[in-house]
N, C-alpha and C positions, 0 to 999 in steps of 0.2 A: 757043764757052762766053760764059756769058753773064758780065757783071762786076757781082761783088759791091760795091756801093757801102757803106762805111762813114759812120755817123752823124761830123759833125765833132766835135771833143772843145773843149768850153767851154775857154778858156783864162781860168784865176782868176786875180788878180794876187796876189803875195803877203802885200800888205796885207790884203786881205781874208779869208786864211786864219789870220792871227793869232785865237788864243785873247783874247778879253776880258771881264776877270774886275773888278767894280767892286765887288761885296760878296759876301762869305762868312760864312756861318752856321756855327757851333763851336757844337755843346750840350757841355754839359761836366756830369759826377755827381762832378767833384772826382778821378776816379782815375787811375792812372798810365797807363792807355791813351786817357784824355779829354787828359791833358796831352802825347803825342805827338800825341796830332791838334792840339792847338792850336800846336805847335811845326810843326807841316806846313803850318796854314793861316798863321801868319803868316809865314812864305817865300812861302808864294805871294802875300800880300797885299802883301810886299815887291818881287817881282818883276813885280807888274802894278798896282801901285800901287793898290790895293783896298782896302776896309773892311771890318773883323771887326766881324762882329757874334756876343757872346759871350754864349752864353745857357744858362742851367738853370732847369727848370720842376718846381716845385712843385704837386702836383697834390692835392685837398682830399679825394677819394675814400677812401683810407686812413681819413681822420679821421672820416667820418660815422657810423660804427657805435660810436662810442665817446660816453663821458656828455660832456654838453657841456663842463662845466669841463673834464675831462680833453683832452677833443679840442681846445679851444683852447689850452690848456697845449703840448700837444705841437707843434701847428702852428706856436708860437710858437718853439718850441725848434730845429725841424727850419730855421724861416727865419731865425734868427738862425745856426745853422749852415750856411746856403747864404751869407748876408753874409758871414760869416768867410771860407769858401773862395772867394768872387769877391774880397774883399779881398786874401786872401792873395797870389791872381793877377796881382793889380794891383800892390803893393807889390815883385812877386818883379821887376816890371820889362822882364818879357820882352814888355809891350807895347809899351815906349818906341817912339816915332818909328812908329808905326803906329796910322791913325785907327782908332776903334774906339767901341763903344756894349757897354754892358751890359743883358743882359734878364734880369730875374729875374721 
């Protein structure tokens, strides 16, 4: 009977199997679900000594069909609400001790 040779298994040191996270992007719409995602990201950031990038996106698309004056006023209100939402997160202290940046 012919002998079947199995390929040698490559031995990978335990150190190289470890997951490395250095940057975590968290998007928020200031909902309860986004808040839970941020909590999870914070726990990951603490575990892996990673930086959190907290982002909220405002797209100008919905405002392009309105009158220019109304469009600008509405955009400014949306921007102000987003800034207040980010401020609320920062004031809450959740990110205290965790390296982070805010992207708006």
